[in-house]
C-alpha positions as CSV (number, residue, x, y, z in Angstrom):
1,M,0.0,0.0,0.0
2,S,1.2,3.5,-0.7
3,S,0.0,7.1,-0.8
4,N,0.8,10.0,-3.0
5,I,2.1,13.1,-1.2
6,N,3.2,16.1,-3.2
7,G,3.4,14.1,-6.4
8,Q,5.7,11.5,-4.7
9,I,4.6,7.9,-3.9
10,V,5.3,7.2,-0.3
11,P,4.5,3.6,1.0
12,H,2.5,3.2,4.2
13,P,4.8,2.4,7.2
14,C,5.2,-1.2,8.4
15,P,4.3,-1.5,12.1
16,H,7.2,-4.0,12.6
17,L,9.7,-1.5,11.1
18,A,8.3,1.3,13.2
19,E,8.7,-0.8,16.4
20,F,12.2,-1.8,15.3
21,R,13.2,1.8,14.9
22,R,11.6,2.8,18.2
23,T,13.6,0.2,20.2
24,S,16.9,0.7,18.4
25,S,18.9,3.9,18.7
26,K,21.0,3.3,15.5
27,P,19.1,0.5,13.8
28,F,21.2,0.2,10.6
29,R,24.7,0.9,12.0
30,A,25.7,-2.7,11.7
31,L,25.1,-2.6,7.9
32,H,27.5,0.3,7.3
33,H,30.6,-1.9,7.0
34,C,28.8,-4.6,5.1
35,L,27.6,-2.5,2.2
36,R,29.3,-3.4,-1.1
37,I,29.0,-1.7,-4.4
38,K,29.8,-3.8,-7.4
39,P,31.1,-2.0,-10.5
40,P,30.2,-1.4,-13.2
41,G,26.6,-0.4,-12.7
42,G,26.6,0.5,-9.0
43,R,24.4,-2.4,-7.7
44,A,24.3,-2.4,-3.9
45,A,24.7,-5.7,-2.0
46,I,25.2,-6.8,1.7
47,R,28.4,-8.9,2.3
48,R,30.4,-9.2,5.5
49,D,33.3,-10.3,3.3
50,P,33.7,-9.3,-0.4
51,N,34.3,-12.9,-1.4
52,E,31.5,-14.3,0.7
53,V,28.9,-16.6,-0.9
54,P,25.7,-16.3,1.3
55,C,23.5,-19.3,1.8
56,C,20.4,-20.1,3.8
57,A,21.2,-21.2,7.4
58,A,18.2,-23.6,7.4
59,C,18.5,-25.4,4.1
60,G,22.0,-24.4,2.8
61,L,20.6,-23.1,-0.5
62,S,22.2,-20.1,-2.2
63,S,19.9,-19.9,-5.2
64,P,17.4,-19.5,-6.9
65,S,15.4,-17.9,-4.0
66,R,16.0,-14.5,-2.5
67,L,18.2,-14.5,0.6
68,Y,17.6,-12.1,3.5
69,A,19.9,-11.4,6.5
70,C,18.3,-10.6,9.8
71,I,19.4,-7.1,10.9
72,T,19.4,-8.1,14.6
73,C,21.4,-11.4,14.5
74,A,22.7,-11.5,10.9
75,T,21.1,-14.9,10.2
76,V,20.7,-15.5,6.5
77,S,17.4,-17.2,5.4
78,C,15.7,-17.9,2.1
79,H,12.1,-16.9,1.3
80,A,9.4,-18.6,-0.7
81,I,11.2,-21.8,-1.8
82,T,9.0,-24.6,-3.2
83,V,9.1,-28.0,-1.6
84,D,6.7,-30.7,-2.9
85,G,4.5,-28.0,-4.3
86,D,4.3,-26.0,-1.0
87,S,5.9,-22.6,-0.5
88,I,8.2,-22.4,2.5
89,S,9.8,-19.2,3.9
90,H,12.7,-19.9,6.3
91,A,13.0,-16.1,6.8
92,A,9.4,-16.0,8.1
93,A,10.0,-19.1,10.2
94,H,13.1,-17.4,11.7
95,A,11.2,-14.3,12.6
96,A,8.4,-16.3,14.2
97,S,10.8,-18.3,16.3
98,M,12.7,-15.3,17.6
99,P,11.6,-12.5,20.0
100,N,10.5,-9.1,18.7
101,G,13.1,-7.2,16.7
102,H,14.0,-10.1,14.3
103,Q,11.2,-9.4,11.8
104,I,13.2,-6.9,9.8
105,A,15.8,-8.3,7.3
106,V,17.7,-7.0,4.3
107,D,18.1,-8.5,0.9
108,V,21.7,-9.5,0.6
109,D,21.8,-9.1,-3.2
110,R,19.9,-5.8,-3.5
111,A,20.3,-4.1,-0.1
112,E,16.6,-3.6,0.2
113,L,14.6,-4.0,3.5
114,F,12.2,-6.8,3.9
115,C,9.7,-7.6,6.7
116,C,9.6,-11.3,7.4
117,A,6.3,-11.0,9.3
118,C,4.5,-9.1,6.6
119,C,6.3,-11.0,3.9
120,D,6.7,-7.8,1.9
121,Q,9.3,-5.3,1.0
122,V,9.4,-2.3,3.3
123,Y,11.0,1.1,2.9
124,D,12.9,3.4,5.3
125,R,13.9,6.9,4.0
126,D,17.1,7.1,6.1
127,F,18.3,3.6,4.9
128,D,17.5,4.3,1.3
129,A,19.2,7.7,1.5
130,A,22.4,6.1,2.9
131,V,22.5,3.4,0.2
132,V,22.0,5.9,-2.6
133,I,24.7,8.2,-1.3
134,A,27.0,5.2,-0.9
135,Q,26.3,4.1,-4.5
136,T,26.9,7.6,-5.8
137,T,30.1,7.8,-3.8
138,A,31.3,4.5,-5.2
139,C,30.6,5.5,-8.8
140,T,32.5,8.7,-8.2
141,L,35.5,7.4,-6.4
142,G,35.6,3.8,-7.8
143,G,36.1,0.7,-5.8
144,G,33.9,-2.1,-4.5
145,S,32.9,-0.8,-1.1
146,A,31.8,2.5,0.3
147,E,31.4,3.7,3.9
148,I,28.1,5.4,4.4
149,P,28.7,9.1,5.0
150,P,26.6,11.1,7.5
151,L,23.1,11.8,6.1
152,Q,22.4,15.3,4.9
153,P,19.3,17.1,6.1
154,E,16.3,16.2,4.1
155,N,15.6,18.9,1.6
156,L,12.9,17.7,-0.8
157,R,11.9,20.1,-3.5
158,K,8.3,21.0,-3.3
159,R,6.4,22.7,-6.1
160,R,3.2,24.5,-5.7
161,R,0.6,23.3,-8.2
162,V,-2.2,25.7,-9.1
163,N,-5.5,24.3,-10.2
164,Y,-6.9,25.4,-13.6
165,L,-9.4,28.3,-13.3
166,P,-11.4,29.4,-16.3
167,W,-10.7,32.9,-17.3
168,A,-13.4,35.5,-17.7
169,P,-12.6,39.1,-18.8
170,D,-13.5,42.0,-16.6
171,L,-15.1,45.2,-17.9
172,R,-11.8,46.8,-19.0
173,E,-10.7,43.7,-20.7
174,Q,-14.1,43.3,-22.4
175,A,-13.8,46.8,-23.8
176,L,-10.2,46.1,-25.0
177,I,-11.3,42.9,-26.6
178,G,-14.2,44.5,-28.4
179,S,-12.1,47.3,-29.8
180,C,-9.0,45.5,-30.8
181,S,-10.0,42.0,-31.8
182,S,-12.7,39.8,-33.3
183,P,-13.9,36.9,-31.2
184,I,-14.0,33.4,-32.7
185,D,-17.5,31.9,-32.4
186,G,-17.5,28.2,-32.2
187,T,-14.8,25.7,-33.3
188,T,-16.2,24.5,-36.6
189,D,-17.4,25.9,-39.8
190,D,-20.9,24.7,-40.7
191,S,-20.2,25.0,-44.5
192,Y,-17.1,22.8,-44.4
193,H,-17.5,20.9,-41.1
194,F,-13.8,21.4,-40.6
195,P,-12.2,22.8,-37.3
196,R,-11.4,26.4,-37.4
197,G,-7.8,27.0,-38.3
198,L,-7.6,24.1,-40.7
199,R,-6.4,25.9,-43.8
200,G,-4.2,24.8,-46.8
201,L,-0.9,26.4,-47.5
202,N,0.1,27.2,-51.1
203,N,3.3,25.6,-52.5
204,L,5.6,28.5,-53.5
205,G,8.0,26.2,-55.4
206,N,9.3,23.1,-53.7
207,T,8.2,24.4,-50.3
208,C,6.2,21.4,-49.2
209,F,9.0,20.9,-46.5
210,M,8.0,24.2,-45.0
211,N,4.3,23.8,-45.4
212,S,4.3,20.4,-43.6
213,V,6.2,21.7,-40.6
214,L,4.2,24.9,-40.4
215,Q,1.0,22.9,-40.3
216,A,2.3,20.9,-37.3
217,L,3.4,24.1,-35.5
218,L,0.2,26.0,-36.3
219,H,-1.7,23.3,-34.4
220,T,0.8,22.7,-31.6
221,P,-1.5,23.4,-28.5
222,P,0.9,25.5,-26.4
223,L,2.3,27.4,-29.4
224,R,-1.1,28.0,-30.7
225,N,-2.4,29.3,-27.4
226,Y,0.6,31.5,-27.0
227,F,0.2,33.4,-30.3
228,L,-3.6,33.5,-30.3
229,S,-3.6,35.0,-26.8
230,D,-1.5,37.8,-28.2
231,R,1.6,37.0,-26.1
232,H,3.7,38.1,-29.0
233,N,2.2,41.2,-30.7
234,R,3.9,41.9,-34.0
235,Y,3.0,45.6,-34.0
236,F,4.5,46.1,-30.5
237,C,7.6,44.1,-31.5
238,Q,8.1,46.2,-34.6
239,N,7.7,49.4,-32.8
240,K,10.1,48.3,-30.1
241,S,12.6,47.2,-32.7
242,N,12.3,50.6,-34.4
243,D,12.7,52.5,-31.1
244,E,15.8,50.6,-30.1
245,G,17.5,51.1,-33.5
246,D,19.8,54.0,-34.2
247,S,18.7,56.8,-36.5
248,G,20.7,55.5,-39.5
249,N,19.0,52.1,-39.5
250,A,15.6,53.4,-38.4
251,G,14.9,54.8,-41.8
252,K,15.6,51.5,-43.5
253,R,13.5,49.6,-41.0
254,S,10.6,52.0,-41.3
255,G,10.7,51.7,-45.0
256,G,10.3,47.9,-44.8
257,I,13.7,47.0,-46.0
258,N,14.8,43.6,-44.7
259,G,18.5,44.1,-45.2
260,N,19.3,44.3,-41.5
261,K,19.2,40.7,-40.4
262,N,19.3,41.4,-36.7
263,G,17.0,44.5,-36.8
264,R,13.9,44.0,-38.9
265,I,13.7,40.3,-39.4
266,C,11.5,38.6,-36.7
267,L,10.2,35.1,-37.5
268,A,7.9,35.3,-34.4
269,C,6.2,38.4,-35.9
270,D,5.6,36.5,-39.1
271,M,4.3,33.5,-37.1
272,D,1.9,35.9,-35.3
273,A,0.7,37.2,-38.7
274,M,0.3,33.7,-39.9
275,F,-1.7,32.6,-36.9
276,S,-4.0,35.6,-37.3
277,A,-4.6,34.7,-41.0
278,I,-5.0,30.9,-40.5
279,F,-7.5,31.3,-37.6
280,S,-9.4,34.2,-39.2
281,G,-12.1,31.9,-40.6
282,D,-11.0,32.2,-44.3
283,R,-10.9,28.8,-46.0
284,A,-8.9,29.9,-49.1
285,P,-5.3,28.5,-49.1
286,Y,-2.8,30.8,-47.5
287,S,0.5,31.8,-49.1
288,P,3.3,32.0,-46.5
289,A,5.5,34.1,-48.8
290,K,6.4,36.7,-46.1
291,F,7.5,34.0,-43.7
292,L,9.5,32.3,-46.4
293,Y,11.3,35.5,-47.3
294,S,12.1,36.2,-43.6
295,W,13.4,32.6,-43.1
296,W,15.6,33.1,-46.1
297,Q,17.1,36.2,-44.5
298,H,17.8,34.1,-41.3
299,A,19.2,31.0,-43.1
300,A,20.9,32.5,-46.2
301,N,22.6,29.2,-47.0
302,L,19.2,27.6,-47.5
303,A,17.7,30.5,-49.6
304,S,16.7,28.7,-52.8
305,Y,13.7,27.1,-54.4
306,E,15.3,23.7,-54.1
307,Q,13.8,21.0,-52.0
308,Q,15.0,21.2,-48.4
309,D,14.8,18.8,-45.4
310,A,11.8,19.3,-43.2
311,H,13.7,18.5,-40.0
312,E,16.5,21.0,-40.9
313,F,13.8,23.7,-41.5
314,F,12.2,22.9,-38.2
315,I,15.5,23.3,-36.3
316,S,16.4,26.5,-38.3
317,M,13.0,28.0,-37.7
318,L,13.0,27.5,-34.0
319,D,16.5,28.9,-33.9
320,G,15.3,32.0,-35.7
321,I,12.5,32.5,-33.2
322,H,14.9,32.0,-30.3
323,E,17.3,34.6,-31.6
324,K,14.6,37.3,-31.5
325,V,11.8,36.6,-29.1
326,E,12.4,37.7,-25.5
327,K,16.1,37.5,-25.9
328,D,16.7,40.1,-23.3
329,R,14.4,38.4,-20.8
330,C,16.5,35.3,-20.4
331,K,17.6,35.1,-16.8
332,P,21.3,34.6,-16.0
333,H,21.9,31.3,-14.2
334,S,25.1,30.6,-12.3
335,E,24.2,26.9,-12.0
336,G,22.5,24.3,-14.1
337,V,21.6,24.1,-17.8
338,D,20.5,27.3,-19.4
339,I,18.1,26.3,-22.1
340,C,18.1,29.9,-23.5
341,S,21.7,29.5,-24.6
342,K,23.4,27.2,-27.0
343,P,23.7,23.5,-25.8
344,Q,26.3,23.2,-23.1
345,T,27.6,20.4,-21.0
346,I,27.5,20.0,-17.2
347,R,29.9,17.4,-15.8
348,A,28.8,15.6,-12.7
349,N,30.9,13.3,-10.5
350,S,33.9,15.4,-11.1
351,Q,34.0,16.4,-7.4
352,P,34.5,13.6,-4.8
353,Q,32.1,15.0,-2.2
354,P,28.8,13.1,-2.2
355,A,26.9,16.2,-1.0
356,G,27.7,18.0,-4.2
357,L,26.1,15.2,-6.1
358,M,22.9,15.4,-4.1
359,V,22.7,19.1,-4.7
360,L,22.9,18.4,-8.5
361,A,19.3,17.1,-8.6
362,A,18.0,20.5,-7.4
363,T,20.2,22.7,-9.6
364,S,20.8,20.9,-12.9
365,V,17.5,22.0,-14.4
366,S,16.8,25.2,-12.4
367,S,16.6,27.2,-15.6
368,S,13.7,25.2,-16.9
369,S,11.3,27.5,-15.0
370,G,13.0,30.7,-16.1
371,D,11.8,33.1,-18.7
372,C,12.9,32.2,-22.2
373,C,11.6,32.2,-25.8
374,I,8.4,30.3,-26.6
375,A,10.2,27.9,-28.8
376,H,12.3,26.5,-26.0
377,R,9.5,26.7,-23.5
378,V,7.4,24.4,-25.7
379,F,10.0,22.0,-27.3
380,S,13.1,22.1,-25.0
381,G,14.0,19.1,-22.9
382,I,17.2,17.9,-21.3
383,L,19.1,14.7,-22.1
384,R,21.4,12.9,-19.7
385,S,24.4,11.0,-20.8
386,D,26.2,8.6,-18.4
387,V,29.7,7.3,-19.4
388,M,30.9,4.6,-17.0
389,C,34.4,3.1,-16.8
390,M,34.2,-0.6,-17.2
391,A,37.3,-1.1,-15.0
392,C,36.5,0.9,-11.8
393,G,32.9,2.0,-12.3
394,F,33.6,5.7,-12.3
395,T,30.7,7.5,-13.9
396,S,30.8,10.8,-15.7
397,T,27.4,12.5,-16.3
398,T,26.6,15.3,-18.8
399,Y,23.4,17.2,-19.4
400,D,22.5,18.7,-22.7
401,P,19.4,20.6,-23.8
402,C,17.5,19.4,-26.9
403,I,14.5,20.5,-28.8
404,D,13.9,17.2,-30.5
405,I,15.2,13.6,-30.4
406,S,16.6,12.0,-33.5
407,L,16.2,8.2,-33.6
408,D,17.8,5.5,-35.7
409,L,15.5,2.9,-37.2
410,E,15.7,-0.5,-35.7
411,P,17.6,-3.1,-37.8
412,N,15.7,-4.5,-40.7
413,Q,13.9,-7.7,-39.5
414,G,13.1,-9.0,-43.0
415,A,9.6,-7.7,-43.4
416,S,8.9,-5.5,-46.4
417,T,7.4,-2.1,-46.1
418,K,3.9,-3.0,-47.4
419,K,3.7,-6.3,-45.5
420,A,4.7,-4.6,-42.3
421,A,2.2,-1.8,-42.8
422,A,-0.6,-4.2,-43.6
423,S,0.0,-6.5,-40.7
424,S,0.2,-3.5,-38.4
425,N,-3.2,-2.2,-39.5
426,H,-5.0,-5.5,-39.0
427,M,-3.2,-7.0,-36.0
428,C,-1.8,-4.6,-33.4
429,K,-3.2,-1.2,-34.6
430,G,0.0,0.5,-33.6
431,E,-0.8,0.8,-29.9
432,A,1.8,0.9,-27.1
433,D,1.3,-2.8,-26.1
434,C,2.7,-4.0,-29.4
435,S,6.5,-4.3,-29.3
436,S,8.9,-4.9,-32.2
437,Q,9.5,-8.5,-31.0
438,N,5.7,-9.3,-31.1
439,C,4.7,-7.8,-34.4
440,G,8.0,-8.2,-36.3
441,T,8.3,-4.6,-37.4
442,S,10.1,-1.5,-36.2
443,T,8.3,0.6,-33.6
444,L,8.8,4.0,-32.0
445,M,9.1,2.4,-28.6
446,G,11.8,0.1,-29.9
447,C,13.7,3.1,-31.3
448,L,13.4,4.8,-27.9
449,E,14.6,1.7,-26.1
450,R,17.6,1.5,-28.4
451,F,18.3,5.2,-27.7
452,T,18.3,4.7,-24.0
453,R,20.0,1.3,-23.9
454,A,23.4,1.0,-22.4
455,E,26.0,0.8,-25.2
456,R,29.5,-0.5,-24.9
457,L,31.9,1.7,-26.8
458,G,34.5,0.1,-28.9
459,S,38.2,0.0,-28.2
460,D,38.8,2.8,-30.7
461,Q,36.5,5.1,-28.6
462,K,38.1,4.7,-25.2
463,F,37.6,7.6,-22.7
464,F,40.1,8.9,-20.3
465,C,39.0,7.8,-16.8
466,Q,39.7,10.4,-14.1
467,Q,40.0,7.6,-11.5
468,C,42.2,5.1,-13.4
469,K,44.2,8.0,-15.0
470,V,44.3,6.0,-18.3
471,R,42.0,5.5,-21.3
472,Q,39.5,2.7,-20.6
473,E,36.7,0.9,-22.3
474,T,33.4,2.5,-21.3
475,L,29.7,1.9,-21.2
476,K,27.5,4.8,-22.4
477,Q,23.8,5.3,-21.7
478,M,21.4,8.1,-22.7
479,S,18.2,9.0,-20.9
480,I,15.7,11.9,-20.8
481,R,16.3,14.1,-17.8
482,K,13.4,16.5,-18.4
483,L,10.4,16.1,-20.8
484,P,9.3,19.0,-22.9
485,L,5.6,20.1,-23.3
486,V,5.8,18.9,-26.9
487,S,8.1,16.0,-27.8
488,C,9.3,15.9,-31.4
489,F,10.8,12.6,-32.7
490,H,12.8,12.7,-35.9
491,I,13.4,9.4,-37.6
492,K,16.7,9.2,-39.5
493,R,15.5,8.0,-42.9
494,F,18.3,9.6,-44.9
495,E,21.5,7.7,-44.7
496,H,24.8,9.1,-45.9
497,S,27.9,6.9,-46.5
498,S,31.3,8.7,-46.6
499,T,33.1,5.5,-47.7
500,R,30.7,4.7,-50.6
501,K,30.2,8.4,-51.3
502,M,26.5,7.9,-51.7
503,S,23.2,8.7,-50.0
504,R,20.0,6.7,-49.8
505,K,16.6,6.8,-48.1
506,L,15.4,4.1,-45.7
507,D,11.8,3.2,-46.7
508,R,11.2,0.8,-43.8
509,Y,7.9,1.0,-42.1
510,L,7.8,2.4,-38.5
511,Q,5.0,1.7,-36.2
512,F,4.1,4.6,-33.9
513,P,1.4,4.7,-31.2
514,F,-1.3,7.4,-30.7
515,S,-0.6,7.4,-27.0
516,L,2.9,7.2,-25.7
517,D,4.2,6.6,-22.1
518,M,7.7,8.2,-21.8
519,S,8.3,7.1,-18.2
520,P,10.5,4.0,-19.1
521,Y,13.0,6.3,-20.9
522,L,13.3,8.9,-18.1
523,S,16.6,9.2,-16.1
524,S,14.6,8.5,-12.9
525,S,13.4,5.1,-14.3
526,I,16.8,4.1,-15.6
527,L,18.6,5.1,-12.4
528,R,16.1,3.2,-10.4
529,S,16.7,0.1,-12.4
530,R,20.4,0.6,-11.6
531,F,20.1,1.5,-7.9
532,G,17.1,-0.6,-7.0
533,N,13.8,0.4,-5.3
534,R,14.4,3.5,-3.2
535,I,12.0,6.2,-1.8
536,F,14.8,8.6,-1.2
537,P,15.0,11.2,-4.1
538,F,18.4,10.9,-5.7
539,D,19.7,12.5,-8.9
540,G,17.1,11.9,-11.6
541,D,14.0,12.2,-9.4
542,E,11.9,15.2,-10.3
543,P,8.2,15.7,-9.7
544,D,7.7,16.7,-13.4
545,A,9.8,13.7,-14.6
546,T,8.3,11.0,-12.4
547,N,4.7,12.1,-12.4
548,E,2.7,9.4,-14.2
549,V,0.4,12.0,-15.8
550,S,3.0,14.3,-17.2
551,S,4.9,11.4,-18.8
552,E,1.8,10.4,-20.9
553,F,1.8,12.0,-24.4
554,E,-0.8,12.1,-27.2
555,L,0.1,12.2,-30.9
556,F,-1.3,15.2,-32.8
557,A,0.8,15.6,-35.9
558,V,2.8,13.3,-38.2
559,V,5.0,14.6,-41.0
560,T,5.6,12.0,-43.7
561,H,8.0,11.9,-46.7
562,S,7.3,9.9,-49.9
563,G,9.5,9.4,-52.9
564,K,13.3,9.3,-53.2
565,L,16.0,11.2,-51.5
566,D,16.4,13.9,-54.2
567,A,12.8,13.9,-55.4
568,G,10.2,13.5,-52.7
569,H,7.1,15.1,-51.2
570,Y,6.2,16.1,-47.6
571,V,2.6,15.7,-46.2
572,T,1.3,16.3,-42.7
573,Y,-1.5,14.5,-40.8
574,L,-3.2,16.4,-38.1
575,R,-5.5,15.2,-35.3
576,L,-8.1,17.8,-34.4
577,N,-11.1,17.0,-32.3
578,N,-10.2,13.4,-32.4
579,Q,-10.4,13.4,-36.2
580,W,-7.5,13.0,-38.6
581,Y,-6.9,15.4,-41.6
582,K,-4.3,15.2,-44.4
583,C,-2.6,18.5,-45.2
584,D,-1.1,18.2,-48.6
585,D,0.0,21.8,-49.4
586,A,-3.2,23.6,-50.4
587,W,-5.4,20.5,-50.2
588,V,-6.9,19.5,-46.8
589,T,-9.0,16.3,-46.6
590,R,-10.4,14.1,-43.9
591,V,-8.8,10.6,-43.6
592,D,-9.2,7.5,-41.6
593,E,-6.8,6.7,-38.7
594,N,-5.6,3.6,-40.5
595,I,-4.2,5.8,-43.3
596,V,-2.2,7.6,-40.7
597,R,-0.9,4.4,-39.1
598,A,0.3,3.1,-42.5
599,A,2.1,6.4,-43.3
600,Q,5.8,6.5,-43.5
601,G,6.5,8.7,-40.5
602,Y,9.4,11.1,-40.6
603,M,8.6,13.5,-37.8
604,M,6.1,12.8,-35.0
605,F,4.8,15.4,-32.6
606,Y,3.4,14.4,-29.2
607,V,1.9,16.7,-26.6
608,Q,1.5,16.0,-22.9
609,K,-2.0,14.7,-22.0
610,M,-2.1,16.9,-18.9
611,L,-0.6,20.3,-18.7
612,Y,0.0,21.7,-15.2
613,Y,-0.2,25.3,-14.2
614,K,2.6,26.3,-11.8
615,A,2.6,29.3,-9.5
616,S,5.5,31.7,-10.3
617,D,8.0,32.8,-7.7
618,K,6.4,36.3,-7.7
619,Q,3.0,34.9,-6.9
620,V,4.4,32.7,-4.1
621,A,6.2,35.7,-2.6
622,S,3.2,37.8,-2.6
């Protein structure tokens, strides 16, 4: 049994553990010198001697059952062994035959507490904190054992959640709305039965790559809400840009000349104009010529009517918005990852003090709540990379911000594209319970699993170990430290070979779910699989990252590519009001979900199912 307190699952206390702690002044002191950390990986175990092979004192078995050592008398007993079809627990028998105080034992292979009377795993915050700190210390300093340092004062981060409240304008706001805007009545157009805002985009000459990405961004819920609520007003932005310019450039800007790249060009202003036009109610296809010209000014190397890569345009466009929007509002951060700046690296485990490692959990993503451009607030997440020495277990950790995740396709399993797509439509329907092993085709979950799987680097990629002072073979593992509001997954379908001097497109089918649970790929989940079941929050635990609701995502846009590498076409599928629509440049049609499942996904956009409203620091202070 457990309860949820402040977004954190806390098990109900065991009465035998509570009695044991009440009668013992230092209940776990005897375990301090028996804790062993086995590299690589940092798995904790209980051994009086490093070479000891524990076995049950009653039956002499050492496997396959779990072994538990009594904390009071150190007797090792097995639990739940099967004899003639009956389940026998020597650990429970030992606790029943002894006086009070012998009910609590510890798993000798996992260093996890167990109540022999309740026959269930129990948790103690102080014990889990000590084990995690010892594991972190062992990974930092190397070696097979670690003495438990004094516990630091408990300092759990608490975030104030604010419930959603519907907004209603006051009299002043009603007057302002009536004079400066036109309200949108309803969400659908009776003549077309299409949701408002669903409008085709004219192809301006091999610009399907731009149209496909713009359709996805125009219907990205947080981005759409930002611009439609007038958070970036293009008129105010232009006036501010003119006021801040010097007199020499002011004349050029007021004349509409776009020659000054850093002055007049603002992709966010063009996005604001596009949102106003798309959601105006007009059904005629829209021509994003102004936006295309502004993007050419930002990315001069891509300014041509040749076909471009949709993913490259997506990155370049967000970079252009980031350069202009609220650039001066980025807060300086002395610690942590600044997602408003270019990707940078933070190196953990470079200091031997365990206390510094515990502080890292509270400071590594402190800037995620700071003011920044809308592009990073919507799409930016943080990746964690662990590089572990295979010799001593020393682990070096780096954090890097990212606005999307590029995934390699799983190895070809022998199924053709059409066969895989057909079997997927009729059998597993592309949902999350179908794995690549079950349906014989590549899946998005399989790609994410490969992305977060531990990878042993080759001998030609040895890293310098700060503990061994030489280059050693290492184990590298990626994980997601912080999830963004909108997750964009880019599938690497274009393969370039430097040896063969050729490029080709991978046409293999990829199965993607409509609902995606990202919790298995979070750093907290991966660290817990490495450190065991603990209730003490170590590096990787974060309310936003471990909350089951915020890790659930819904698919709302799919960008597909058909054709060859040098001659292809991009199309976007959008889900609006639980109905799928195909946006093929100027043509918008309603399609069945099976058409979307069979599409050759190139970029997938997922939004969090539940968006939380958080109180700002100013509100808390007031």
